[in-house]
C-alpha positions as a printed NumPy array, in Angstrom:
array([[ -0.006,   0.01 ,   0.052],
       [  3.049,   2.253,   0.449],
       [  4.018,   1.814,  -3.107],
       [  2.454,   4.682,  -5.281],
       [  1.208,   4.198,  -8.779],
       [  3.814,   4.327, -11.495],
       [  3.465,   7.348, -13.98 ],
       [  3.489,   6.167, -17.463],
       [  4.229,   9.633, -18.744],
       [  7.448,  10.05 , -16.557],
       [  9.348,   7.243, -18.285],
       [ 11.506,   9.631, -20.337],
       [ 12.107,  12.428, -17.878],
       [ 15.244,  12.926, -15.944],
       [ 15.694,  10.657, -13.112],
       [ 15.264,  11.92 ,  -9.62 ],
       [ 15.445,  10.666,  -5.964],
       [ 12.425,   8.602,  -5.414],
       [ 11.498,   7.671,  -8.869],
       [  9.898,   4.171,  -9.208],
       [ 10.31 ,   1.492, -11.819],
       [  8.352,  -1.682, -12.046],
       [ 11.33 ,  -4.151, -12.212],
       [ 15.027,  -3.962, -12.165],
       [ 15.35 ,  -4.479, -15.913],
       [ 12.909,  -1.466, -16.493],
       [ 15.12 ,   0.614, -14.26 ],
       [ 18.219,  -0.16 , -16.095],
       [ 16.519,   0.18 , -19.525],
       [ 14.986,   3.59 , -18.558],
       [ 18.34 ,   4.915, -17.356],
       [ 19.928,   3.741, -20.585],
       [ 17.355,   5.566, -22.819],
       [ 18.018,   8.633, -20.606],
       [ 21.719,   8.455, -21.243],
       [ 21.309,   7.96 , -24.944],
       [ 19.17 ,  11.046, -25.195],
       [ 21.522,  13.199, -23.106],
       [ 24.433,  11.654, -24.953],
       [ 26.651,  10.245, -22.12 ],
       [ 27.91 ,   6.838, -21.174],
       [ 27.698,   5.065, -17.873],
       [ 28.903,   1.864, -16.402],
       [ 27.607,  -0.322, -13.592],
       [ 30.22 ,  -0.318, -10.926],
       [ 28.506,  -2.217,  -8.068],
       [ 25.701,  -4.869,  -8.258],
       [ 24.121,  -6.743,  -5.507],
       [ 20.89 ,  -8.874,  -5.301],
       [ 18.742,  -5.855,  -4.405],
       [ 20.71 ,  -2.818,  -5.519],
       [ 23.174,  -1.481,  -8.109],
       [ 25.213,   1.644,  -8.636],
       [ 25.915,   3.465, -11.884],
       [ 28.72 ,   5.795, -12.465],
       [ 29.985,   7.951, -15.293],
       [ 32.421,   6.278, -17.732],
       [ 35.018,   9.065, -16.647],
       [ 36.244,   8.119, -13.354],
       [ 36.795,  11.863, -12.461],
       [ 33.207,  12.693, -13.222],
       [ 30.822,  12.938, -10.055],
       [ 27.758,  11.513, -11.739],
       [ 26.358,   8.685,  -9.755],
       [ 23.105,   6.87 ,  -9.255],
       [ 22.057,   4.254,  -6.581],
       [ 19.036,   2.2  ,  -7.322],
       [ 17.538,  -0.094,  -4.837],
       [ 14.726,  -2.617,  -4.552],
       [ 11.732,  -1.368,  -2.477],
       [ 10.821,  -3.563,   0.568],
       [ 11.458,  -6.84 ,  -1.433],
       [  8.418,  -6.222,  -3.708],
       [ 10.135,  -6.055,  -6.921],
       [  9.778,  -2.33 ,  -7.575],
       [ 13.017,  -0.262,  -7.883],
       [ 13.751,   3.109,  -6.803],
       [ 16.348,   5.708,  -7.015],
       [ 17.728,   6.213,  -3.56 ],
       [ 20.687,   8.481,  -4.381],
       [ 21.386,  10.667,  -7.493],
       [ 24.318,  12.965,  -8.402],
       [ 23.235,  14.112, -12.075],
       [ 25.804,  16.847, -12.704],
       [ 28.482,  15.941, -15.171],
       [ 32.011,  17.199, -14.701],
       [ 33.523,  15.177, -17.718],
       [ 34.283,  16.61 , -21.008],
       [ 32.224,  16.034, -24.14 ],
       [ 34.699,  13.886, -26.113],
       [ 34.427,  11.214, -23.254],
       [ 30.841,  10.759, -23.898],
       [ 30.984,   9.274, -27.372],
       [ 30.333,   5.804, -26.062],
       [ 26.773,   6.47 , -25.405],
       [ 25.755,   4.657, -28.641],
       [ 26.63 ,   1.242, -26.922],
       [ 23.705,   1.757, -24.682],
       [ 21.438,   1.088, -27.632],
       [ 21.341,  -2.582, -27.291],
       [ 18.77 ,  -4.888, -28.605],
       [ 16.893,  -4.905, -25.097],
       [ 16.669,  -1.121, -25.327],
       [ 15.493,  -1.081, -28.712],
       [ 12.913,  -3.898, -28.106],
       [ 11.639,  -1.563, -25.127],
       [ 11.168,   1.374, -27.383],
       [  9.382,  -0.9  , -29.965],
       [  7.124,  -2.239, -27.444],
       [  6.252,   1.099, -26.078],
       [  5.253,   2.377, -29.503],
       [  3.242,  -0.608, -30.678],
       [  0.751,  -2.49 , -28.51 ],
       [  1.064,  -5.499, -30.718],
       [  4.815,  -5.751, -31.878],
       [  4.135,  -8.742, -34.18 ],
       [  2.197,  -6.359, -36.443],
       [  4.773,  -3.601, -36.293],
       [  7.296,  -2.359, -38.853],
       [  9.952,  -4.683, -40.346],
       [ 13.659,  -4.629, -39.309],
       [ 14.587,  -2.228, -41.828],
       [ 11.821,   0.102, -40.957],
       [ 12.968,  -0.222, -37.199],
       [ 16.277,   0.971, -38.102],
       [ 15.01 ,   4.397, -39.379],
       [ 12.66 ,   4.657, -36.386],
       [ 15.594,   4.16 , -33.965],
       [ 17.619,   6.797, -35.888],
       [ 14.712,   9.259, -35.639],
       [ 13.848,   8.633, -31.999],
       [ 17.312,   8.092, -30.386],
       [ 19.746,   9.432, -33.123],
       [ 21.665,   6.326, -32.948],
       [ 22.438,   3.937, -35.733],
       [ 21.687,   0.361, -35.229],
       [ 22.504,  -2.592, -37.457],
       [ 19.874,  -4.686, -39.209],
       [ 20.54 ,  -7.844, -37.232],
       [ 20.436,  -5.887, -33.9  ],
       [ 17.013,  -4.463, -34.876],
       [ 15.844,  -7.924, -35.892],
       [ 16.943,  -9.364, -32.526],
       [ 15.162,  -6.382, -30.822],
       [ 11.867,  -7.262, -32.737],
       [ 12.205, -10.944, -31.901],
       [ 12.592,  -9.955, -28.27 ],
       [  9.638,  -7.604, -28.189],
       [  7.402, -10.119, -29.934],
       [  8.535, -12.873, -27.367],
       [  7.841, -10.593, -24.419],
       [  4.248,  -9.889, -25.718],
       [  3.231, -13.447, -27.07 ],
       [  5.503, -15.823, -25.13 ],
       [  8.576, -17.682, -25.637],
       [  8.813, -20.106, -28.654],
       [ 10.399, -22.94 , -26.691],
       [  7.864, -22.854, -23.98 ],
       [  5.024, -22.848, -26.601],
       [  6.12 , -26.311, -27.768],
       [  6.325, -27.545, -24.172],
       [  2.773, -26.456, -23.58 ],
       [  1.335, -27.642, -27.058],
       [ -0.148, -30.873, -25.82 ],
       [ -1.671, -29.316, -22.829],
       [ -3.259, -26.601, -25.132],
       [ -4.821, -29.098, -27.465],
       [ -6.305, -31.062, -24.518],
       [ -7.853, -27.86 , -23.125],
       [ -9.067, -26.916, -26.674],
       [-10.754, -30.352, -27.251],
       [-12.444, -29.989, -23.838],
       [-14.395, -26.787, -25.033],
       [-14.874, -28.085, -28.705],
       [-16.248, -31.649, -28.781],
       [-15.55 , -33.425, -31.876],
       [-12.146, -31.506, -32.553],
       [ -9.319, -33.753, -33.866],
       [ -5.695, -32.826, -32.967],
       [ -2.601, -34.767, -33.493],
       [  1.194, -34.392, -32.684],
       [  3.99 , -36.303, -34.353],
       [  7.195, -36.429, -32.527],
       [ 10.847, -37.683, -33.362],
       [ 13.89 , -38.544, -31.182],
       [ 17.191, -36.688, -31.629],
       [ 20.591, -38.242, -31.138],
       [ 20.462, -37.534, -27.536],
       [ 17.081, -39.395, -27.124],
       [ 15.054, -36.183, -26.481],
       [ 11.407, -36.051, -27.819],
       [ 11.226, -33.258, -30.311],
       [  8.227, -31.784, -32.303],
       [  7.875, -32.807, -35.89 ],
       [  4.237, -32.359, -37.105],
       [  1.074, -30.806, -35.447],
       [ -2.664, -30.999, -36.636],
       [ -5.722, -29.168, -35.64 ],
       [ -9.434, -29.482, -37.06 ],
       [-12.291, -28.051, -35.152],
       [-15.355, -30.195, -34.454],
       [-17.607, -27.285, -35.826],
       [-15.457, -27.201, -38.951],
       [-15.852, -30.969, -39.575],
       [-19.535, -30.82 , -38.994],
       [-19.956, -27.892, -41.424],
       [-17.769, -29.299, -44.197],
       [-19.848, -32.489, -44.508],
       [-22.864, -30.264, -45.685],
       [-20.609, -28.663, -48.461],
       [-19.717, -29.781, -51.865],
       [-17.022, -32.399, -51.782],
       [-14.134, -30.34 , -52.943],
       [-11.052, -29.928, -50.904],
       [ -8.436, -27.175, -51.671],
       [ -4.971, -27.941, -49.82 ],
       [ -2.042, -25.589, -49.982],
       [  1.015, -24.556, -47.838],
       [  2.442, -21.21 , -46.509],
       [  5.896, -20.68 , -45.099],
       [  6.27 , -19.459, -41.55 ],
       [  8.639, -16.87 , -40.405],
       [  9.042, -17.638, -36.855],
       [ 12.164, -18.694, -34.972],
       [ 11.749, -22.293, -35.955],
       [ 10.484, -21.672, -39.525],
       [  8.388, -24.591, -40.81 ],
       [  5.271, -24.6  , -43.019],
       [  1.597, -24.104, -42.204],
       [ -0.523, -26.696, -44.4  ],
       [ -4.284, -25.846, -44.781],
       [ -7.107, -27.557, -45.951],
       [-10.246, -25.725, -46.939],
       [-13.505, -25.756, -49.072],
       [-15.992, -23.215, -50.156],
       [-19.488, -22.712, -48.718],
       [-22.722, -22.263, -50.479],
       [-22.141, -18.534, -50.489],
       [-18.779, -18.908, -52.225],
       [-16.938, -18.015, -49.115],
       [-13.778, -19.736, -47.711],
       [-14.456, -22.576, -45.448],
       [-11.376, -23.692, -43.184],
       [-11.267, -27.296, -42.395],
       [ -7.945, -28.352, -40.947],
       [ -4.302, -26.908, -40.294],
       [ -1.016, -28.504, -39.787],
       [  2.41 , -27.114, -38.787],
       [  5.123, -29.245, -40.3  ],
       [  8.811, -28.877, -41.156],
       [  8.435, -28.314, -44.83 ],
       [  6.334, -29.235, -48.092],
       [  7.916, -32.738, -48.32 ],
       [  6.202, -35.967, -49.345],
       [  6.362, -37.215, -45.75 ],
       [  4.717, -34.034, -44.353],
       [  1.934, -34.055, -47.014],
       [  1.292, -37.877, -46.554],
       [  1.072, -37.281, -42.811],
       [ -1.359, -34.443, -43.167],
       [ -3.601, -35.968, -45.804],
       [ -3.605, -39.242, -43.617],
       [ -5.203, -37.177, -40.78 ],
       [ -7.526, -35.457, -43.137],
       [ -8.708, -39.008, -44.377],
       [ -9.923, -39.84 , -40.954],
       [-12.264, -36.854, -41.322],
       [-13.135, -37.141, -45.044],
       [-13.353, -40.618, -46.435],
       [-11.663, -41.377, -49.783],
       [-14.158, -41.794, -52.544],
       [-14.814, -40.959, -56.131],
       [-17.136, -38.195, -55.234],
       [-14.282, -36.256, -53.549],
       [-12.068, -33.628, -55.609],
       [ -8.894, -32.393, -54.29 ],
       [ -7.446, -29.027, -55.959],
       [ -4.032, -27.91 , -55.412],
       [ -0.9  , -26.789, -57.438],
       [  1.164, -29.47 , -59.187],
       [  3.865, -30.011, -56.613],
       [  5.312, -33.513, -56.888],
       [  4.98 , -33.945, -53.126],
       [  1.351, -33.262, -53.108],
       [  0.681, -35.517, -56.127],
       [  2.532, -38.626, -54.508],
       [  0.871, -37.965, -51.189],
       [ -2.571, -37.833, -52.85 ],
       [ -2.113, -41.138, -54.714],
       [ -0.989, -42.958, -51.466],
       [ -3.651, -41.501, -49.22 ],
       [ -6.811, -40.664, -51.572],
       [ -6.295, -42.88 , -54.521],
       [-10.033, -42.894, -55.413],
       [-10.429, -39.23 , -55.451],
       [ -9.811, -36.815, -58.28 ],
       [ -7.242, -34.34 , -58.45 ],
       [ -7.458, -31.103, -60.324],
       [ -4.611, -28.717, -61.022],
       [ -5.061, -24.935, -60.197],
       [ -5.278, -23.045, -63.395],
       [ -3.511, -20.049, -61.817],
       [ -0.497, -21.881, -61.135],
       [ -0.369, -23.469, -64.477],
       [ -0.702, -19.907, -66.174],
       [  2.335, -18.813, -64.264],
       [  4.188, -21.845, -65.321],
       [  3.23 , -21.088, -68.998],
       [  4.44 , -17.447, -68.522],
       [  7.745, -18.623, -66.939],
       [  8.373, -21.299, -69.636],
       [  7.416, -19.33 , -72.719],
       [  7.584, -15.753, -71.799],
       [  4.223, -15.155, -73.36 ],
       [  1.228, -13.678, -71.383],
       [ -1.191, -13.902, -74.34 ],
       [ -0.407, -17.517, -74.333],
       [ -1.361, -17.958, -70.754],
       [ -4.691, -16.2  , -71.627],
       [ -5.511, -18.772, -74.16 ],
       [ -4.796, -21.558, -71.678],
       [ -7.104, -19.801, -69.311],
       [ -9.984, -19.55 , -71.862],
       [ -9.547, -23.223, -72.868],
       [ -9.494, -24.292, -69.18 ],
       [-12.742, -22.521, -68.301],
       [-14.615, -23.65 , -71.437],
       [-17.796, -25.553, -70.717],
       [-18.38 , -27.283, -74.023],
       [-16.042, -29.53 , -75.741],
       [-16.171, -27.755, -79.08 ],
       [-15.303, -24.507, -77.291],
       [-12.267, -26.192, -75.603],
       [-11.136, -27.742, -78.815],
       [-11.241, -24.411, -80.708],
       [ -9.342, -22.679, -77.916],
       [ -6.818, -25.459, -77.744],
       [ -6.334, -25.307, -81.49 ],
       [ -5.341, -21.542, -81.154],
       [ -2.778, -22.568, -78.407],
       [ -1.317, -25.156, -80.987],
       [ -1.074, -22.748, -83.767],
       [  0.601, -20.082, -81.397],
       [  3.031, -22.346, -79.718],
       [  3.235, -25.953, -80.407],
       [  5.705, -26.722, -77.525],
       [  3.156, -25.193, -75.071],
       [  0.398, -27.594, -76.465],
       [  2.731, -30.587, -76.067],
       [  3.521, -29.437, -72.491],
       [ -0.306, -28.994, -71.688],
       [ -0.972, -32.446, -73.134],
       [  1.856, -33.913, -71.07 ],
       [  0.202, -32.757, -67.959],
       [ -3.141, -34.254, -68.938],
       [ -6.096, -32.288, -70.342],
       [ -8.496, -33.853, -67.696],
       [ -6.232, -32.294, -64.953],
       [ -6.705, -28.647, -65.77 ],
       [ -9.616, -28.229, -68.042],
       [-13.374, -27.948, -66.904],
       [-14.615, -29.762, -69.869],
       [-12.576, -33.14 , -69.539],
       [-12.305, -33.099, -65.777],
       [-13.704, -36.605, -64.576],
       [-14.904, -35.27 , -61.205],
       [-16.924, -32.291, -59.894],
       [-15.099, -29.018, -59.816],
       [-18.172, -26.804, -59.794],
       [-16.938, -23.207, -60.075],
       [-13.492, -24.096, -58.437],
       [-10.684, -24.166, -61.154],
       [ -8.109, -22.345, -59.013],
       [ -6.66 , -22.815, -55.397],
       [ -7.66 , -18.992, -54.786],
       [ -9.643, -20.192, -51.785],
       [ -6.507, -21.401, -49.92 ],
       [ -4.703, -18.354, -51.094],
       [ -7.122, -16.134, -49.468],
       [ -6.902, -18.288, -46.223],
       [ -3.223, -17.838, -46.233],
       [ -3.528, -14.193, -46.711],
       [ -5.906, -14.01 , -43.639],
       [ -3.272, -15.801, -41.6  ],
       [ -0.229, -13.854, -42.707],
       [ -0.193, -11.781, -39.51 ],
       [  0.308, -15.075, -37.509],
       [  3.364, -16.356, -39.394],
       [  6.104, -15.073, -37.027],
       [  4.16 , -16.303, -33.932],
       [  5.044, -19.224, -31.66 ],
       [  3.151, -22.306, -32.404],
       [  0.563, -21.96 , -29.678],
       [ -0.105, -18.306, -30.603],
       [ -0.606, -19.407, -34.151],
       [ -3.194, -21.862, -33.293],
       [ -4.81 , -19.284, -31.036],
       [ -4.761, -16.864, -33.835],
       [ -6.589, -19.436, -36.015],
       [ -9.194, -20.119, -33.219],
       [-10.077, -16.482, -32.717],
       [-10.257, -15.999, -36.569],
       [-12.642, -18.827, -37.135],
       [-14.735, -17.943, -34.025],
       [-15.305, -14.501, -35.703],
       [-15.927, -16.003, -39.061],
       [-18.541, -18.447, -37.892],
       [-20.32 , -15.898, -35.764],
       [-20.35 , -13.232, -38.453],
       [-21.667, -15.857, -41.138],
       [-24.337, -17.269, -38.665],
       [-25.708, -13.695, -38.497],
       [-25.59 , -13.162, -42.229],
       [-27.122, -16.459, -43.203],
       [-30.001, -15.783, -40.639],
       [-30.738, -12.445, -42.384],
       [-31.027, -14.133, -45.958],
       [-34.605, -14.273, -47.069],
       [-34.08 , -15.998, -50.462],
       [-34.282, -19.697, -50.926],
       [-30.593, -19.761, -52.125],
       [-27.522, -17.811, -50.873],
       [-26.914, -14.319, -51.784],
       [-23.843, -15.   , -54.096],
       [-25.688, -17.759, -56.009],
       [-28.759, -15.627, -56.419],
       [-26.502, -13.066, -58.212],
       [-25.259, -15.773, -60.45 ],
       [-28.89 , -16.851, -61.239],
       [-29.803, -13.192, -62.234],
       [-26.769, -13.127, -64.516],
       [-27.962, -16.302, -66.311],
       [-31.323, -14.79 , -66.831],
       [-29.839, -11.685, -68.128],
       [-27.725, -13.493, -70.76 ],
       [-30.562, -15.454, -72.129],
       [-33.332, -12.661, -72.171],
       [-35.371, -12.685, -75.438],
       [-34.677, -16.275, -76.312],
       [-37.337, -18.361, -77.836],
       [-38.696, -21.754, -76.379],
       [-39.792, -24.868, -78.193],
       [-41.258, -27.769, -76.426],
       [-39.806, -31.244, -76.983],
       [-41.319, -33.362, -74.179],
       [-42.924, -32.51 , -70.864],
       [-39.444, -31.902, -69.299],
       [-37.437, -31.251, -72.309],
       [-37.183, -28.052, -74.3  ],
       [-35.094, -26.396, -76.92 ],
       [-34.042, -22.747, -76.328],
       [-32.954, -20.587, -79.264],
       [-31.053, -17.497, -78.211],
       [-31.047, -14.122, -80.062],
       [-28.289, -15.13 , -82.382],
       [-29.9  , -18.383, -83.333],
       [-27.689, -20.811, -81.23 ],
       [-29.959, -23.634, -80.112],
       [-29.663, -25.465, -76.676],
       [-31.558, -28.394, -75.55 ],
       [-32.322, -28.686, -71.726],
       [-33.901, -31.51 , -69.659],
       [-35.354, -30.335, -66.512],
       [-35.793, -33.855, -65.14 ],
       [-32.124, -34.726, -65.5  ],
       [-30.963, -31.22 , -64.877],
       [-28.735, -31.118, -67.86 ],
       [-28.197, -28.553, -70.846],
       [-26.133, -28.786, -73.834],
       [-24.6  , -25.556, -72.785],
       [-22.88 , -27.657, -69.919],
       [-23.438, -25.021, -67.281],
       [-26.145, -26.667, -65.483],
       [-24.315, -30.014, -64.926],
       [-21.015, -28.441, -64.422],
       [-21.989, -25.723, -61.868],
       [-24.93 , -27.601, -60.449],
       [-26.585, -23.937, -60.826],
       [-29.426, -23.8  , -63.449],
       [-28.353, -22.088, -66.564],
       [-30.587, -19.335, -68.274],
       [-32.014, -21.872, -70.529],
       [-33.154, -24.105, -67.65 ],
       [-34.648, -21.153, -65.805],
       [-36.513, -19.968, -68.99 ],
       [-37.98 , -23.662, -69.446],
       [-38.81 , -23.763, -65.666],
       [-40.9  , -20.513, -66.149],
       [-42.841, -21.801, -69.037],
       [-44.253, -24.694, -66.998],
       [-44.464, -22.772, -63.603],
       [-41.781, -24.945, -61.959],
       [-40.158, -23.282, -58.915],
       [-36.557, -22.475, -59.218],
       [-35.719, -24.007, -55.832],
       [-36.413, -27.541, -57.36 ],
       [-33.45 , -26.928, -59.91 ],
       [-30.798, -26.273, -57.249],
       [-28.593, -28.675, -55.158],
       [-29.013, -28.593, -51.552],
       [-25.593, -27.254, -50.758],
       [-26.687, -23.77 , -52.422],
       [-29.782, -23.453, -50.288],
       [-30.12 , -21.005, -47.505],
       [-31.01 , -23.542, -44.984],
       [-27.921, -25.735, -45.758],
       [-25.843, -22.471, -45.429],
       [-27.217, -21.891, -41.857],
       [-26.669, -25.561, -40.943],
       [-23.009, -25.206, -42.295],
       [-22.068, -22.583, -39.399],
       [-24.45 , -23.933, -36.743],
       [-21.405, -25.229, -34.8  ],
       [-19.574, -22.863, -32.23 ],
       [-15.882, -22.604, -31.887],
       [-14.786, -21.767, -28.339],
       [-11.353, -20.745, -26.815],
       [ -9.43 , -23.306, -24.948],
       [-10.589, -24.065, -21.324],
       [ -8.526, -22.482, -18.502],
       [ -5.885, -24.578, -17.008],
       [ -7.52 , -27.059, -14.51 ],
       [-11.14 , -26.119, -15.326],
       [-13.891, -27.138, -17.739],
       [-15.833, -24.249, -19.507],
       [-19.241, -22.91 , -18.641],
       [-22.053, -24.199, -20.769],
       [-23.231, -27.589, -21.752],
       [-20.173, -29.261, -20.316],
       [-19.902, -29.536, -16.363],
       [-17.615, -27.547, -14.258],
       [-14.755, -29.397, -12.585],
       [-11.106, -30.31 , -12.816],
       [ -9.91 , -30.884, -16.33 ],
       [ -8.322, -34.404, -16.586],
       [ -4.973, -34.296, -18.5  ],
       [ -3.772, -37.631, -19.768],
       [ -0.58 , -38.91 , -18.233],
       [  1.195, -39.165, -21.37 ],
       [  0.658, -35.343, -21.797],
       [  1.983, -34.482, -18.359],
       [  5.088, -36.845, -18.409],
       [  6.382, -36.186, -21.941],
       [  8.744, -33.067, -22.321],
       [  8.258, -31.731, -26.073],
       [ 11.228, -29.832, -27.243],
       [ 11.204, -27.622, -30.333],
       [ 12.442, -29.161, -33.647],
       [ 16.105, -28.898, -34.273],
       [ 16.601, -26.008, -37.   ],
       [ 19.593, -23.653, -37.712],
       [ 19.036, -20.091, -38.594],
       [ 19.966, -19.761, -42.203],
       [ 22.921, -17.526, -43.216],
       [ 22.189, -13.92 , -44.476],
       [ 19.28 , -11.619, -43.571],
       [ 16.216, -13.295, -42.183],
       [ 13.42 , -13.325, -44.851],
       [ 10.223, -11.572, -43.508],
       [  8.096, -11.733, -46.631],
       [  6.465, -14.55 , -48.727],
       [  8.424, -16.719, -51.057],
       [  6.854, -15.947, -54.428],
       [  6.049, -18.968, -56.62 ],
       [  7.091, -19.652, -60.292],
       [  5.867, -17.06 , -62.692],
       [  4.647, -14.82 , -59.966],
       [  7.483, -12.105, -60.309],
       [  6.611,  -9.856, -63.285],
       [  9.466,  -9.635, -65.801],
       [ 10.507,  -5.835, -66.499],
       [ 10.05 ,  -4.843, -70.052],
       [ 13.111,  -3.811, -71.936],
       [ 13.354,  -0.159, -72.755],
       [ 14.219,   0.731, -76.37 ],
       [ 17.26 ,   2.85 , -76.659],
       [ 16.337,   6.011, -78.581],
       [ 18.711,   8.639, -79.932],
       [ 18.352,  12.171, -79.215],
       [ 17.461,  14.406, -82.312],
       [ 19.15 ,  17.731, -82.949],
       [ 17.02 ,  20.67 , -82.294],
       [ 18.445,  22.612, -85.415],
       [ 18.585,  20.047, -88.302],
       [ 16.377,  17.293, -86.767],
       [ 19.145,  14.5  , -87.401],
       [ 20.35 ,  12.041, -84.904],
       [ 23.973,  11.496, -83.592],
       [ 24.636,  14.925, -82.431],
       [ 23.075,  17.816, -80.474],
       [ 22.457,  21.449, -81.287],
       [ 25.944,  22.64 , -80.121],
       [ 27.849,  20.163, -82.466],
       [ 25.455,  20.8  , -85.461],
       [ 27.527,  21.603, -88.642],
       [ 24.411,  22.471, -90.774],
       [ 24.758,  26.056, -91.817],
       [ 21.908,  28.289, -90.848]])
């Protein structure tokens, strides 16, 4: 009760007798910042368990400070202070040494409440130069940022030690949640982290109501122990990202992808109705063949276009590939592919080698609906980019908080929807109606019709089988404009033409589950579950999980995302032009050297 409140606005003021600091480290850092701003250097001449003495670097100077712990409570106060310098200016140049990584980390934390979202190391260099008038190296600023993040979100090593306990507490609040940790033994016999997997029960229940299309991808982490975050997601009935599962692994290797897909196979059974979309990485293709041999694999058209640009240096060729991939009818695909052959025969052979059924909508053997790219996974990775430098538990906590917000917002949005289909599907339906406006209808049977457009192109639609010769109806599972006109002619409600996964009620059921934060240590959450002690399995409490063995790579740490092939734009070469003479208009000389008579 005798300890007064600490004044946050007095941190940078001149020290005085009686000034309080929260800890010994805060006292030392505060005095170091004061010395930097006043441009003098001091050294710690005497240190004990509960006090220390600071003196000026010049032994003839009278500047002294005695700081002492106050009544064994952890607070430090300045007991004595002689703040007048008698040394010369030329002896004070060592003050720059006080700008250590700890001091810079303190300045960094004081300016940004969430250091993990603060500026990069190069920008921190500029900030220190402006604030403290001190030049700091890039690596010193990088270590300072790491220290500030560690002080805020926790230690990376401790995060691995507490990971199994965190998973158990997370499963206690979220029934049906699936977690897994794969470990390995080092040469000394210690248990070290290798892989970690998480899929919330609410996500598993919701995914079973969606179209059976799974998009998988990986993004590199930038924390102390690096690694890769693997994601598996789908798309809900409103064309929004639906996250299903996450895993932290050592890299995008065949072993890592096989382990990840094995955990997914326990959630989603392998079948011919399942489609997996990803890039054409060899590790993914081999792992898919091992774990999901019955499912269909589709290549992302965006990655394929980037490969075409990288190989053949032709963006126009990539657009032709895109047009061929998005074609619904076989004749349209054949016409577009003929253009590719004519433009570049080597590119056509390259695409045929991949397999037309892998990347084209027309020849794909499974169901891709509107998903020809892995943009869904890219959007999910972009939403998680702020968590990439975090320790592993903080990473999973970020995922939990994000999914909690998404599920809550989409439950509210779906509850407000008054249509029989979702909002985005209704927009697609309106576009289909607009494109076929003014077409003529001819009856074939009770459920079959011929629709002739404004330009005389005929299409035959069967409402009973939900197919149309334009291929849009059966590929997207959304009625095309021809089917909607035919339904109008017989008074058939549009709702009978849609699949269940596009209907509003299915959209609501998809987000019926709730994702809760982890239970507090030792307790179960309030709600449907009883209150009491949380039993932690013995294998969790007895195993000491150490972080993976990694080595910091040489050079500057990479903080940005590694771009994929073809993602970096190739700069255009500038044409060299010669200046013309202002007198005669000829090139090769200027007005001063012109020899043409006036």
